[in-house]
Each structure stands twice: as structure tokens, then as C-alpha cells.
FIGU-824815 format. One line per 8 residues: number of its first residue (from 0); for each residue x, y, z of N, C-alpha, C. Coordinates in nm, 3 decimals, decimal comma, always signed. Each point is the difference from the previous one (the first is absolute). Example, Ala and Ser with C-alpha at 12.3 -4.5 7.8 and 13.67 -1.06 7.14 Angstrom:
0) +1,319/-0,569/+0,780/-0,089/+0,119/+0,000/+0,090/+0,120/+0,000 ~ -0,035/+0,105/-0,072/+0,082/+0,119/+0,006/-0,077/+0,109/+0,073 $
***
This chain:
0) -2,421/-4,388/+7,002/-0,084/+0,066/-0,054/-0,026/+0,192/-0,060 ~ +0,176/-0,021/+0,085/+0,092/+0,175/-0,095/-0,022/+0,002/-0,167 ~ -0,012/-0,138/-0,017/+0,013/-0,007/-0,188/-0,158/+0,047/+0,027 ~ -0,102/-0,027/+0,068/-0,130/-0,032/-0,095/-0,038/+0,217/+0,051 ~ +0,080/+0,073/+0,092/-0,020/+0,075/+0,011/+0,053/+0,061/-0,114 ~ +0,135/-0,007/-0,056/+0,054/+0,099/-0,050/-0,076/-0,042/-0,167 ~ -0,004/-0,130/-0,033/-0,076/-0,004/-0,073/-0,220/+0,006/+0,000 ~ -0,042/+0,018/+0,014/-0,183/+0,046/+0,044/-0,005/+0,126/+0,033 $
8) +0,074/+0,090/+0,035/-0,044/+0,073/+0,061/+0,007/+0,132/-0,097 ~ -0,084/+0,024/-0,038/-0,017/+0,155/-0,112/+0,048/+0,077/+0,054 ~ +0,000/+0,147/-0,079/+0,070/+0,062/-0,027/-0,056/+0,107/+0,131 ~ -0,166/-0,049/-0,059/-0,083/+0,154/+0,073/+0,024/-0,005/+0,193 ~ +0,040/-0,171/+0,028/+0,033/+0,049/+0,147/+0,141/-0,051/+0,022 ~ +0,129/+0,041/-0,118/+0,139/-0,024/+0,026/+0,095/+0,013/+0,188 ~ -0,115/+0,162/+0,034/+0,067/+0,031/+0,099/-0,031/-0,064/+0,167 ~ -0,099/-0,109/-0,034/+0,005/-0,077/+0,135/+0,066/-0,180/-0,085 $
16) +0,081/+0,051/-0,084/+0,114/-0,105/+0,030/+0,079/-0,075/+0,137 ~ +0,058/+0,104/+0,033/+0,104/-0,017/+0,103/-0,147/-0,038/+0,073 ~ -0,161/+0,051/+0,067/-0,018/-0,017/+0,115/+0,024/-0,192/-0,027 ~ -0,071/-0,033/-0,131/-0,083/-0,123/+0,009/+0,161/-0,103/+0,034 ~ +0,141/+0,048/-0,041/+0,034/-0,080/+0,038/+0,070/+0,020/+0,128 ~ +0,049/+0,115/+0,070/-0,014/-0,045/+0,126/-0,117/-0,114/+0,072 ~ -0,130/-0,028/-0,042/-0,096/-0,043/+0,087/+0,026/-0,148/-0,056 ~ +0,040/+0,004/-0,164/+0,077/-0,172/-0,015/+0,105/-0,022/+0,089 $
24) +0,139/+0,123/+0,008/+0,139/-0,092/+0,081/-0,073/+0,016/+0,146 ~ -0,073/+0,049/+0,052/-0,065/-0,038/+0,155/-0,039/-0,066/+0,036 ~ -0,128/-0,085/-0,162/-0,046/-0,125/+0,065/-0,133/-0,005/+0,051 ~ -0,100/+0,196/-0,045/-0,096/+0,028/+0,032/-0,099/+0,006/-0,065 ~ +0,063/-0,014/-0,171/-0,097/-0,048/-0,155/+0,150/-0,187/-0,039 ~ -0,100/-0,104/+0,008/+0,066/-0,105/+0,033/-0,057/-0,118/-0,099 ~ -0,092/+0,074/-0,073/-0,003/-0,125/-0,122/-0,058/+0,032/-0,082 ~ +0,006/-0,031/-0,181/-0,011/+0,051/-0,123/-0,148/+0,048/+0,027 $
32) -0,061/-0,031/+0,068/-0,163/+0,012/-0,010/-0,041/+0,165/+0,099 ~ +0,091/-0,003/+0,091/-0,010/+0,148/+0,039/+0,107/+0,110/-0,025 ~ +0,078/-0,025/-0,079/+0,056/+0,064/-0,072/-0,091/+0,041/-0,129 ~ -0,034/-0,080/-0,069/-0,104/+0,014/-0,135/-0,136/+0,133/+0,056 ~ -0,100/-0,106/+0,111/-0,048/+0,126/+0,110/+0,040/+0,171/+0,011 ~ +0,128/+0,021/+0,043/+0,025/+0,098/-0,027/+0,078/+0,078/-0,027 ~ +0,034/-0,060/-0,108/+0,027/+0,106/-0,196/-0,087/+0,029/-0,043 ~ -0,188/-0,063/+0,022/-0,057/+0,011/-0,059/-0,150/+0,164/+0,110 $
40) +0,055/-0,082/+0,100/-0,002/+0,127/+0,076/+0,065/+0,168/+0,022 ~ +0,109/-0,030/-0,032/+0,093/+0,099/-0,016/-0,064/+0,061/-0,160 ~ -0,013/-0,070/-0,104/-0,027/+0,019/-0,125/-0,167/+0,095/-0,012 ~ -0,101/-0,015/+0,101/-0,150/+0,048/+0,022/+0,032/+0,138/+0,028 ~ +0,057/-0,073/+0,141/+0,017/+0,174/+0,108/+0,028/+0,130/-0,058 ~ +0,131/-0,055/-0,067/+0,081/+0,137/-0,126/-0,095/-0,003/-0,052 ~ -0,073/+0,007/-0,088/-0,138/+0,047/-0,059/-0,104/+0,070/+0,070 ~ -0,029/+0,004/+0,096/-0,047/+0,016/+0,114/+0,022/+0,121/+0,045 $
48) +0,144/+0,078/-0,026/+0,032/+0,062/+0,113/+0,105/-0,031/+0,085 ~ +0,085/-0,074/-0,002/+0,108/-0,036/+0,111/-0,055/-0,110/+0,094 ~ +0,159/-0,050/+0,002/-0,005/-0,083/+0,180/+0,008/-0,040/+0,105 ~ -0,003/+0,028/+0,065/-0,028/+0,010/+0,168/+0,101/-0,151/+0,025 ~ +0,078/+0,015/+0,043/+0,081/-0,176/+0,001/-0,022/-0,016/+0,147 ~ -0,063/+0,056/+0,103/-0,021/-0,038/+0,094/-0,164/-0,085/-0,038 ~ -0,031/+0,052/-0,028/-0,131/-0,047/-0,085/+0,066/-0,131/-0,098 ~ +0,041/+0,010/-0,106/+0,124/-0,075/-0,051/-0,050/-0,096/+0,106 $
56) +0,114/-0,044/+0,049/+0,040/-0,065/+0,123/-0,088/-0,062/+0,087 ~ -0,150/+0,056/+0,005/-0,055/-0,103/+0,042/-0,097/-0,071/-0,064 ~ -0,008/+0,063/-0,128/-0,105/-0,045/-0,104/+0,044/-0,164/-0,065 ~ +0,157/+0,043/-0,033/+0,089/-0,064/-0,015/+0,008/-0,178/+0,025 ~ -0,037/+0,001/+0,183/+0,102/-0,066/+0,086/+0,048/-0,006/-0,020 ~ +0,116/+0,104/-0,027/+0,159/-0,019/+0,033/+0,031/+0,010/+0,187 ~ +0,077/-0,120/-0,043/+0,024/-0,061/+0,163/-0,076/-0,076/+0,068 ~ -0,162/-0,113/-0,115/-0,051/-0,040/+0,033/+0,017/-0,175/-0,057 $
64) +0,086/-0,073/+0,123/+0,037/-0,175/-0,061/-0,148/-0,067/+0,022 ~ -0,078/-0,077/-0,104/-0,050/-0,066/-0,070/+0,067/-0,196/+0,048 ~ -0,117/-0,032/+0,061/+0,032/-0,115/+0,037/-0,082/-0,101/-0,041 ~ +0,049/-0,091/-0,033/-0,116/-0,159/-0,035/-0,065/-0,079/+0,094 $
***
């Protein structure tokens, strides 16, 4: 997933690359769908004036584990 961060994250939100990498490394973001949503979330929030990292973690389900 770190490769996905490097290739999918646009320059407009590149300042959040370390934040995403930290959450992937810790297992807080644990699948490709969650990562894709997180990237889209960052892009949308950045266009609207900025990102609150606590809100980001809550809205993107960082640390939430889904089971079947």
C-alpha cells in the first residue's frame, strides 16, 4: 500500500504523504479500499480549505477493523 501512496497521491495533498504512510505502517489503514477512500477524502477536504487530522482519522475509519 505504500506504493499506492507514492503513485496515487496527487501533489495537491502530498503534504499528507507521511500521515498516510504512518497509518498504513501501524495498520490503521489496512486495505486498498480504505486507502483509496482516504486519498479521495484528503483531496476533497483540501479543496474545501484544509484537513483536520482528527476528523480525517474518524471519517476514514483509521484503526477500524472489519471482519466477515
